[in-house]
N, CA and C atoms as an extended XYZ file, in Angstrom:
474
Properties=species:S:1:pos:R:3:atomname:S:1:resname:S:1:resid:I:1 pbc="F F F"
N         4.083        9.154       22.440 N   MET     1
C         4.350        8.501       21.182 CA  MET     1
C         4.377        9.571       20.087 C   MET     1
N         5.447        9.635       19.326 N   LYS     2
C         5.561       10.608       18.231 CA  LYS     2
C         4.453       10.342       17.214 C   LYS     2
N         3.879       11.387       16.683 N   ASN     3
C         2.797       11.258       15.728 CA  ASN     3
C         3.354       10.882       14.359 C   ASN     3
N         3.157        9.645       13.956 N   LYS     4
C         3.655        9.168       12.676 CA  LYS     4
C         2.787        9.645       11.526 C   LYS     4
N         1.628       10.235       11.815 N   ASN     5
C         0.759       10.714       10.760 CA  ASN     5
C         1.354       11.898       10.023 C   ASN     5
N         2.369       12.552       10.589 N   ASP     6
C         2.927       13.753        9.996 CA  ASP     6
C         3.423       13.533        8.573 C   ASP     6
N         3.957       12.335        8.262 N   SER     7
C         4.496       12.092        6.932 CA  SER     7
C         3.510       11.339        6.034 C   SER     7
N         2.266       11.200        6.461 N   PHE     8
C         1.268       10.464        5.708 CA  PHE     8
C         0.060       11.348        5.424 C   PHE     8
N        -0.549       11.142        4.265 N   ILE     9
C        -1.756       11.861        3.893 CA  ILE     9
C        -2.920       10.876        3.979 C   ILE     9
N        -3.943       11.243        4.734 N   LYS    10
C        -5.089       10.362        4.912 CA  LYS    10
C        -5.983       10.418        3.687 C   LYS    10
N        -6.311        9.253        3.152 N   LEU    11
C        -7.210        9.182        2.012 CA  LEU    11
C        -8.630        9.528        2.442 C   LEU    11
N        -9.351       10.228        1.581 N   THR    12
C       -10.776       10.432        1.840 CA  THR    12
C       -11.494        9.121        1.543 C   THR    12
N       -12.704        8.989        2.039 N   GLU    13
C       -13.472        7.757        1.774 CA  GLU    13
C       -13.714        7.576        0.276 C   GLU    13
N       -13.972        8.664       -0.447 N   ASP    14
C       -14.198        8.565       -1.890 CA  ASP    14
C       -12.936        8.109       -2.617 C   ASP    14
N       -11.789        8.658       -2.239 N   GLU    15
C       -10.525        8.233       -2.840 CA  GLU    15
C       -10.277        6.760       -2.553 C   GLU    15
N       -10.498        6.391       -1.311 N   TYR    16
C       -10.269        5.006       -0.918 CA  TYR    16
C       -11.149        4.064       -1.714 C   TYR    16
N       -12.416        4.408       -1.844 N   GLU    17
C       -13.360        3.587       -2.603 CA  GLU    17
C       -12.868        3.386       -4.034 C   GLU    17
N       -12.346        4.446       -4.633 N   ALA    18
C       -11.905        4.393       -6.027 CA  ALA    18
C       -10.646        3.552       -6.230 C   ALA    18
N        -9.773        3.500       -5.238 N   ILE    19
C        -8.492        2.783       -5.424 CA  ILE    19
C        -8.339        1.626       -4.438 C   ILE    19
N        -9.425        0.993       -4.066 N   SER    20
C        -9.355       -0.026       -3.010 CA  SER    20
C        -8.838       -1.383       -3.472 C   SER    20
N        -8.558       -1.582       -4.746 N   ASN    21
C        -7.892       -2.817       -5.165 CA  ASN    21
C        -6.418       -2.732       -4.781 C   ASN    21
N        -5.866       -3.834       -4.331 N   TRP    22
C        -4.494       -3.860       -3.819 CA  TRP    22
C        -3.483       -3.301       -4.808 C   TRP    22
N        -3.713       -3.528       -6.092 N   TYR    23
C        -2.691       -3.146       -7.063 CA  TYR    23
C        -2.543       -1.633       -7.227 C   TYR    23
N        -3.537       -0.838       -6.831 N   HIS    24
C        -3.348        0.618       -6.860 CA  HIS    24
C        -2.200        1.015       -5.920 C   HIS    24
N        -2.254        0.473       -4.709 N   PHE    25
C        -1.213        0.772       -3.724 CA  PHE    25
C         0.131        0.197       -4.176 C   PHE    25
N         0.095       -0.992       -4.794 N   ALA    26
C         1.334       -1.607       -5.278 CA  ALA    26
C         1.949       -0.786       -6.406 C   ALA    26
N         1.142       -0.240       -7.288 N   ILE    27
C         1.661        0.614       -8.369 CA  ILE    27
C         2.327        1.858       -7.782 C   ILE    27
N         1.673        2.481       -6.801 N   LEU    28
C         2.270        3.657       -6.170 CA  LEU    28
C         3.627        3.325       -5.557 C   LEU    28
N         3.739        2.158       -4.953 N   GLU    29
C         5.013        1.736       -4.362 CA  GLU    29
C         6.030        1.365       -5.433 C   GLU    29
N         5.582        0.710       -6.493 N   LEU    30
C         6.489        0.307       -7.571 CA  LEU    30
C         7.141        1.530       -8.221 C   LEU    30
N         6.401        2.615       -8.343 N   ILE    31
C         6.947        3.848       -8.928 CA  ILE    31
C         8.155        4.341       -8.125 C   ILE    31
N         8.215        4.029       -6.846 N   LYS    32
C         9.315        4.470       -5.980 CA  LYS    32
C        10.610        3.685       -6.205 C   LYS    32
N        10.526        2.536       -6.880 N   THR    33
C        11.709        1.688       -7.000 CA  THR    33
C        12.685        2.236       -8.038 C   THR    33
N        13.956        1.927       -7.820 N   LYS    34
C        15.017        2.504       -8.656 CA  LYS    34
C        14.982        2.018      -10.103 C   LYS    34
N        14.505        0.811      -10.352 N   ASP    35
C        14.482        0.270      -11.714 CA  ASP    35
C        13.103        0.360      -12.359 C   ASP    35
N        12.235        1.200      -11.813 N   PHE    36
C        10.873        1.324      -12.346 CA  PHE    36
C        10.895        1.722      -13.812 C   PHE    36
N        10.045        1.054      -14.584 N   LYS    37
C         9.879        1.382      -15.996 CA  LYS    37
C         8.446        1.877      -16.190 C   LYS    37
N         8.268        3.094      -16.673 N   PRO    38
C         6.924        3.656      -16.873 CA  PRO    38
C         6.237        3.016      -18.085 C   PRO    38
N         5.886        1.741      -17.921 N   ASN    39
C         5.359        0.956      -19.019 CA  ASN    39
C         4.289        0.016      -18.468 C   ASN    39
N         3.136       -0.008      -19.102 N   ILE    40
C         2.015       -0.822      -18.623 CA  ILE    40
C         2.372       -2.299      -18.585 C   ILE    40
N         3.050       -2.795      -19.614 N   GLN    41
C         3.417       -4.221      -19.646 CA  GLN    41
C         4.389       -4.568      -18.510 C   GLN    41
N         5.340       -3.688      -18.251 N   TYR    42
C         6.293       -3.899      -17.152 CA  TYR    42
C         5.550       -4.007      -15.822 C   TYR    42
N         4.639       -3.070      -15.564 N   ILE    43
C         3.897       -3.076      -14.303 CA  ILE    43
C         3.056       -4.342      -14.196 C   ILE    43
N         2.374       -4.700      -15.276 N   ALA    44
C         1.540       -5.911      -15.272 CA  ALA    44
C         2.377       -7.136      -14.936 C   ALA    44
N         3.551       -7.228      -15.536 N   GLN    45
C         4.435       -8.374      -15.281 CA  GLN    45
C         4.939       -8.367      -13.835 C   GLN    45
N         5.374       -7.221      -13.358 N   GLU    46
C         5.900       -7.124      -11.995 CA  GLU    46
C         4.850       -7.482      -10.942 C   GLU    46
N         3.604       -7.083      -11.182 N   LEU    47
C         2.558       -7.299      -10.189 CA  LEU    47
C         1.718       -8.541      -10.467 C   LEU    47
N         1.917       -9.161      -11.620 N   GLY    48
C         1.171      -10.379      -11.944 CA  GLY    48
C        -0.307      -10.105      -12.201 C   GLY    48
N        -0.594       -8.969      -12.852 N   ILE    49
C        -1.982       -8.641      -13.173 CA  ILE    49
C        -2.090       -8.345      -14.667 C   ILE    49
N        -3.299       -8.265      -15.165 N   HIS    50
C        -3.546       -8.009      -16.576 CA  HIS    50
C        -3.244       -6.550      -16.916 C   HIS    50
N        -2.772       -6.313      -18.130 N   SER    51
C        -2.421       -4.958      -18.544 CA  SER    51
C        -3.630       -4.019      -18.529 C   SER    51
N        -4.827       -4.534      -18.759 N   GLU    52
C        -6.037       -3.690      -18.692 CA  GLU    52
C        -6.284       -3.206      -17.257 C   GLU    52
N        -5.983       -4.058      -16.276 N   GLU    53
C        -6.113       -3.641      -14.877 CA  GLU    53
C        -5.123       -2.515      -14.573 C   GLU    53
N        -3.922       -2.643      -15.103 N   VAL    54
C        -2.908       -1.596      -14.914 CA  VAL    54
C        -3.367       -0.300      -15.556 C   VAL    54
N        -3.843       -0.384      -16.797 N   LYS    55
C        -4.290        0.823      -17.501 CA  LYS    55
C        -5.419        1.511      -16.733 C   LYS    55
N        -6.415        0.748      -16.303 N   ASP    56
C        -7.531        1.329      -15.552 CA  ASP    56
C        -7.052        1.954      -14.240 C   ASP    56
N        -6.158        1.257      -13.551 N   ALA    57
C        -5.637        1.769      -12.277 CA  ALA    57
C        -4.857        3.068      -12.500 C   ALA    57
N        -4.028        3.104      -13.529 N   LEU    58
C        -3.254        4.313      -13.824 CA  LEU    58
C        -4.176        5.482      -14.160 C   LEU    58
N        -5.219        5.206      -14.930 N   ASP    59
C        -6.191        6.264      -15.245 CA  ASP    59
C        -6.793        6.836      -13.961 C   ASP    59
N        -7.157        5.961      -13.011 N   ARG    60
C        -7.728        6.417      -11.743 CA  ARG    60
C        -6.713        7.213      -10.939 C   ARG    60
N        -5.487        6.697      -10.842 N   LEU    61
C        -4.450        7.372      -10.062 CA  LEU    61
C        -4.121        8.745      -10.640 C   LEU    61
N        -4.128        8.848      -11.958 N   LEU    62
C        -3.914       10.150      -12.612 CA  LEU    62
C        -5.085       11.091      -12.338 C   LEU    62
N        -6.301       10.598      -12.557 N   ARG    63
C        -7.505       11.424      -12.394 CA  ARG    63
C        -7.647       11.940      -10.964 C   ARG    63
N        -7.275       11.100       -9.985 N   LEU    64
C        -7.411       11.487       -8.577 CA  LEU    64
C        -6.207       12.281       -8.064 C   LEU    64
N        -5.187       12.441       -8.902 N   GLY    65
C        -4.050       13.265       -8.517 CA  GLY    65
C        -3.021       12.574       -7.633 C   GLY    65
N        -2.932       11.251       -7.724 N   PHE    66
C        -1.906       10.539       -6.961 CA  PHE    66
C        -0.572       10.532       -7.700 C   PHE    66
N        -0.645       10.560       -9.032 N   ILE    67
C         0.566       10.578       -9.848 CA  ILE    67
C         0.385       11.607      -10.964 C   ILE    67
N         1.514       11.994      -11.567 N   LYS    68
C         1.457       12.797      -12.787 CA  LYS    68
C         2.430       12.183      -13.783 C   LYS    68
N         2.127       12.346      -15.052 N   VAL    69
C         2.944       11.796      -16.120 CA  VAL    69
C         3.312       12.932      -17.060 C   VAL    69
N         4.603       13.064      -17.297 N   ALA    70
C         5.093       14.076      -18.228 CA  ALA    70
C         6.314       13.514      -18.952 C   ALA    70
N         6.226       13.469      -20.269 N   LYS    71
C         7.352       13.002      -21.095 CA  LYS    71
C         7.897       11.662      -20.621 C   LYS    71
N         7.005       10.700      -20.473 N   ASN    72
C         7.369        9.330      -20.074 CA  ASN    72
C         8.050        9.265      -18.709 C   ASN    72
N         7.833       10.255      -17.876 N   LYS    73
C         8.333       10.239      -16.502 CA  LYS    73
C         7.122       10.285      -15.574 C   LYS    73
N         7.049        9.317      -14.692 N   TRP    74
C         5.932        9.228      -13.757 CA  TRP    74
C         6.403        9.695      -12.396 C   TRP    74
N         5.643       10.566      -11.779 N   THR    75
C         6.010       11.136      -10.497 CA  THR    75
C         4.853       10.991       -9.524 C   THR    75
N         5.180       10.607       -8.293 N   LEU    76
C         4.172       10.569       -7.240 CA  LEU    76
C         3.904       11.991       -6.772 C   LEU    76
N         2.648       12.328       -6.613 N   ILE    77
C         2.298       13.651       -6.104 CA  ILE    77
C         2.624       13.723       -4.616 C   ILE    77
N         2.331       12.650       -3.894 N   SER    78
C         2.722       12.551       -2.485 CA  SER    78
C         3.200       11.132       -2.248 C   SER    78
N         4.139       10.975       -1.335 N   LYS    79
C         4.826        9.690       -1.171 CA  LYS    79
C         4.052        8.653       -0.354 C   LYS    79
N         3.360        9.069        0.681 N   ASN    80
C         2.743        8.094        1.588 CA  ASN    80
C         1.311        8.473        1.910 C   ASN    80
N         0.465        7.452        1.944 N   HIS    81
C        -0.944        7.649        2.275 CA  HIS    81
C        -1.360        6.682        3.373 C   HIS    81
N        -2.277        7.135        4.204 N   ILE    82
C        -2.875        6.261        5.215 CA  ILE    82
C        -4.199        5.787        4.653 C   ILE    82
N        -4.368        4.492        4.593 N   TRP    83
C        -5.648        3.987        4.123 CA  TRP    83
C        -6.422        3.300        5.228 C   TRP    83
N        -5.814        3.146        6.389 N   SER    84
C        -6.531        2.512        7.488 CA  SER    84
C        -7.426        3.531        8.176 C   SER    84
N        -8.461        3.016        8.818 N   ASN    85
C        -9.377        3.865        9.571 CA  ASN    85
C        -9.677        3.124       10.867 C   ASN    85
N        -9.147        3.589       11.996 N   PRO    86
C        -9.318        2.860       13.258 CA  PRO    86
C       -10.721        2.976       13.848 C   PRO    86
N       -11.573        3.791       13.233 N   VAL    87
C       -12.898        4.035       13.794 CA  VAL    87
C       -13.970        3.180       13.140 C   VAL    87
N       -13.888        3.010       11.822 N   THR    88
C       -14.944        2.301       11.108 CA  THR    88
C       -14.364        1.541        9.925 C   THR    88
N       -15.186        0.722        9.301 N   THR    89
C       -14.762        0.007        8.102 CA  THR    89
C       -15.798        0.242        7.022 C   THR    89
N       -15.545       -0.317        5.855 N   SER    90
C       -16.464       -0.213        4.732 CA  SER    90
C       -16.298       -1.471        3.894 C   SER    90
N       -17.172       -1.649        2.923 N   LEU    91
C       -17.031       -2.799        2.032 CA  LEU    91
C       -15.718       -2.730        1.259 C   LEU    91
N       -15.319       -1.525        0.867 N   ALA    92
C       -14.053       -1.376        0.136 CA  ALA    92
C       -12.873       -1.778        1.017 C   ALA    92
N       -12.887       -1.384        2.271 N   ARG    93
C       -11.802       -1.749        3.194 CA  ARG    93
C       -11.794       -3.260        3.442 C   ARG    93
N       -12.959       -3.836        3.609 N   GLN    94
C       -13.041       -5.282        3.812 CA  GLN    94
C       -12.531       -6.025        2.580 C   GLN    94
N       -12.912       -5.537        1.388 N   LYS    95
C       -12.454       -6.155        0.139 CA  LYS    95
C       -10.935       -6.117        0.045 C   LYS    95
N       -10.339       -4.972        0.365 N   LEU    96
C        -8.885       -4.871        0.314 CA  LEU    96
C        -8.237       -5.834        1.305 C   LEU    96
N        -8.753       -5.925        2.501 N   GLN    97
C        -8.173       -6.836        3.492 CA  GLN    97
C        -8.259       -8.289        3.022 C   GLN    97
N        -9.355       -8.655        2.380 N   ILE    98
C        -9.486      -10.013        1.834 CA  ILE    98
C        -8.459      -10.229        0.730 C   ILE    98
N        -8.308       -9.239       -0.174 N   GLU    99
C        -7.312       -9.347       -1.245 CA  GLU    99
C        -5.903       -9.502       -0.666 C   GLU    99
N        -5.584       -8.725        0.362 N   LEU   100
C        -4.246       -8.793        0.960 CA  LEU   100
C        -4.021      -10.123        1.677 C   LEU   100
N        -5.071      -10.660        2.305 N   ALA   101
C        -4.947      -11.975        2.953 CA  ALA   101
C        -4.667      -13.050        1.902 C   ALA   101
N        -5.329      -12.970        0.768 N   LYS   102
C        -5.076      -13.924       -0.323 CA  LYS   102
C        -3.653      -13.780       -0.852 C   LYS   102
N        -3.186      -12.523       -0.992 N   LYS   103
C        -1.812      -12.296       -1.441 CA  LYS   103
C        -0.811      -12.877       -0.444 C   LYS   103
N        -1.133      -12.777        0.846 N   ALA   104
C        -0.248      -13.337        1.876 CA  ALA   104
C        -0.142      -14.852        1.724 C   ALA   104
N        -1.250      -15.517        1.438 N   ILE   105
C        -1.226      -16.971        1.243 CA  ILE   105
C        -0.359      -17.331        0.044 C   ILE   105
N        -0.515      -16.605       -1.047 N   VAL   106
C         0.307      -16.845       -2.244 CA  VAL   106
C         1.783      -16.641       -1.908 C   VAL   106
N         2.093      -15.598       -1.141 N   SER   107
C         3.479      -15.347       -0.737 CA  SER   107
C         4.028      -16.490        0.097 C   SER   107
N         3.234      -16.983        1.039 N   LEU   108
C         3.685      -18.103        1.866 CA  LEU   108
C         4.030      -19.318        1.014 C   LEU   108
N         3.273      -19.516       -0.046 N   GLU   109
C         3.479      -20.689       -0.896 CA  GLU   109
C         4.582      -20.502       -1.938 C   GLU   109
N         4.889      -19.261       -2.303 N   ASN   110
C         5.767      -19.040       -3.453 CA  ASN   110
C         7.008      -18.194       -3.216 C   ASN   110
N         7.056      -17.437       -2.159 N   ILE   111
C         8.193      -16.550       -1.916 CA  ILE   111
C         9.113      -17.194       -0.874 C   ILE   111
N        10.422      -17.264       -1.140 N   PRO   112
C        11.341      -17.854       -0.162 CA  PRO   112
C        11.249      -17.134        1.192 C   PRO   112
N        11.407      -17.891        2.243 N   PHE   113
C        11.305      -17.354        3.601 CA  PHE   113
C        12.225      -16.164        3.817 C   PHE   113
N        13.401      -16.204        3.211 N   SER   114
C        14.362      -15.112        3.402 CA  SER   114
C        13.879      -13.788        2.811 C   SER   114
N        12.867      -13.826        1.944 N   LEU   115
C        12.374      -12.613        1.290 CA  LEU   115
C        10.995      -12.173        1.774 C   LEU   115
N        10.489      -12.780        2.825 N   ARG   116
C         9.165      -12.406        3.320 CA  ARG   116
C         9.105      -12.531        4.829 C   ARG   116
N         8.086      -11.912        5.396 N   GLU   117
C         7.814      -12.049        6.830 CA  GLU   117
C         6.305      -12.042        7.018 C   GLU   117
N         5.801      -13.100        7.564 N   ASN   118
C         4.393      -13.187        7.906 CA  ASN   118
C         4.322      -13.501        9.387 C   ASN   118
N         3.450      -12.821       10.077 N   GLY   119
C         3.347      -13.065       11.507 CA  GLY   119
C         1.933      -12.841       11.994 C   GLY   119
N         1.715      -13.218       13.210 N   SER   120
C         0.413      -12.986       13.823 CA  SER   120
C         0.611      -12.909       15.329 C   SER   120
N        -0.435      -12.500       15.987 N   LEU   121
C        -0.403      -12.384       17.438 CA  LEU   121
C        -1.750      -12.830       17.975 C   LEU   121
N        -1.730      -13.799       18.847 N   THR   122
C        -2.944      -14.229       19.531 CA  THR   122
C        -2.778      -13.845       20.982 C   THR   122
N        -3.707      -13.035       21.489 N   VAL   123
C        -3.533      -12.503       22.822 CA  VAL   123
C        -4.905      -12.245       23.455 C   VAL   123
N        -5.010      -12.526       24.727 N   ALA   124
C        -6.214      -12.161       25.469 CA  ALA   124
C        -6.175      -10.654       25.694 C   ALA   124
N        -7.330       -9.992       25.538 N   VAL   125
C        -7.348       -8.538       25.628 CA  VAL   125
C        -8.479       -8.040       26.520 C   VAL   125
N        -8.293       -6.844       27.003 N   ASP   126
C        -9.347       -6.063       27.630 CA  ASP   126
C        -9.927       -5.241       26.490 C   ASP   126
N       -11.148       -5.545       26.056 N   THR   127
C       -11.713       -4.901       24.865 CA  THR   127
C       -11.799       -3.379       24.995 C   THR   127
N       -11.781       -2.875       26.197 N   ARG   128
C       -11.785       -1.417       26.376 CA  ARG   128
C       -10.489       -0.804       25.854 C   ARG   128
N        -9.436       -1.626       25.740 N   LYS   129
C        -8.149       -1.124       25.256 CA  LYS   129
C        -7.949       -1.331       23.750 C   LYS   129
N        -8.949       -1.856       23.061 N   LEU   130
C        -8.795       -2.101       21.632 CA  LEU   130
C        -8.479       -0.833       20.826 C   LEU   130
N        -9.102        0.312       21.100 N   PRO   131
C        -8.712        1.509       20.341 CA  PRO   131
C        -7.219        1.838       20.500 C   PRO   131
N        -6.699        1.715       21.712 N   GLU   132
C        -5.269        1.970       21.942 CA  GLU   132
C        -4.415        0.907       21.252 C   GLU   132
N        -4.869       -0.344       21.267 N   PHE   133
C        -4.179       -1.442       20.604 CA  PHE   133
C        -4.057       -1.144       19.108 C   PHE   133
N        -5.169       -0.732       18.481 N   LYS   134
C        -5.157       -0.398       17.055 CA  LYS   134
C        -4.219        0.777       16.778 C   LYS   134
N        -4.232        1.758       17.648 N   GLU   135
C        -3.355        2.919       17.486 CA  GLU   135
C        -1.887        2.492       17.515 C   GLU   135
N        -1.542        1.585       18.419 N   LYS   136
C        -0.162        1.109       18.510 CA  LYS   136
C         0.240        0.318       17.257 C   LYS   136
N        -0.681       -0.493       16.739 N   ILE   137
C        -0.393       -1.242       15.515 CA  ILE   137
C        -0.151       -0.275       14.368 C   ILE   137
N        -0.994        0.743       14.246 N   ASN   138
C        -0.815        1.725       13.178 CA  ASN   138
C         0.498        2.482       13.330 C   ASN   138
N         0.894        2.772       14.554 N   PHE   139
C         2.173        3.433       14.795 CA  PHE   139
C         3.324        2.568       14.282 C   PHE   139
N         3.278        1.270       14.593 N   VAL   140
C         4.338        0.359       14.151 CA  VAL   140
C         4.374        0.283       12.625 C   VAL   140
N         3.211        0.195       11.989 N   LEU   141
C         3.171        0.123       10.529 CA  LEU   141
C         3.771        1.376        9.894 C   LEU   141
N         3.432        2.530       10.423 N   LYS   142
C         3.975        3.781        9.882 CA  LYS   142
C         5.474        3.890       10.157 C   LYS   142
N         5.899        3.411       11.310 N   ASP   143
C         7.315        3.419       11.644 CA  ASP   143
C         8.093        2.522       10.673 C   ASP   143
N         7.539        1.356       10.358 N   LEU   144
C         8.176        0.463        9.387 CA  LEU   144
C         8.247        1.113        8.011 C   LEU   144
N         7.184        1.801        7.613 N   SER   145
C         7.197        2.493        6.327 CA  SER   145
C         8.311        3.532        6.294 C   SER   145
N         8.436        4.313        7.351 N   ASP   146
C         9.513        5.313        7.422 CA  ASP   146
C        10.891        4.654        7.399 C   ASP   146
N        11.031        3.515        8.074 N   PHE   147
C        12.306        2.802        8.131 CA  PHE   147
C        12.712        2.303        6.743 C   PHE   147
N        11.757        1.711        6.016 N   PHE   148
C        12.086        1.128        4.724 CA  PHE   148
C        12.130        2.139        3.590 C   PHE   148
N        11.552        3.318        3.797 N   GLN   149
C        11.513        4.291        2.718 CA  GLN   149
C        12.073        5.637        3.136 C   GLN   149
N        13.330        5.641        3.587 N   PRO   150
C        13.948        6.934        3.862 CA  PRO   150
C        14.173        7.649        2.540 C   PRO   150
N        14.690        8.823        2.587 N   ALA   151
C        14.977        9.582        1.358 CA  ALA   151
C        16.098        8.865        0.592 C   ALA   151
N        15.726        7.884       -0.199 N   THR   152
C        16.706        7.104       -0.931 CA  THR   152
C        16.159        6.714       -2.289 C   THR   152
N        17.042        6.380       -3.191 N   THR   153
C        16.626        5.894       -4.503 CA  THR   153
C        17.000        4.428       -4.676 C   THR   153
N        17.350        3.750       -3.604 N   ASN   154
C        17.794        2.368       -3.690 CA  ASN   154
C        16.685        1.350       -3.475 C   ASN   154
N        15.444        1.768       -3.517 N   LEU   155
C        14.331        0.835       -3.351 CA  LEU   155
C        14.290       -0.075       -4.562 C   LEU   155
N        14.221       -1.401       -4.331 N   ASP   156
C        14.307       -2.319       -5.466 CA  ASP   156
C        13.215       -3.376       -5.532 C   ASP   156
N        12.246       -3.317       -4.641 N   SER   157
C        11.199       -4.332       -4.663 CA  SER   157
C         9.962       -3.823       -3.936 C   SER   157
N         8.811       -4.379       -4.335 N   VAL   158
C         7.548       -4.056       -3.663 CA  VAL   158
C         7.083       -5.314       -2.951 C   VAL   158
């Protein structure tokens, strides 16, 4: 299996703790879109969060070196980060997973089927193979990220 980690930077636990709210990751992705506007109100509206949350998140992302701002131009320092950890979890990771599960429910209720995909898998397993199972899931997720974010400027949605 090709190592998909090559194009991803693994977050440290401290970095992860600092940006574990879902909207930090969404802001990083929104910056990649072709119609991105470097404006707090725009980001708040696009993500459906309060402008103070955006301001605080941007301050953290700047301080931690995820983005830089120069002359009203926002640039990602690095394009992709791995935030999963197949070995252990933390309260911050659990909090993010709960936030994402809630976002998925909202999407199911409000986003047309043609614009979303939600799925699950129920399967009997040999628990000794769970580490390999997790590795395969992470491979697929990274492969999807590479598929949807080739070197292009045509990204139009988060």
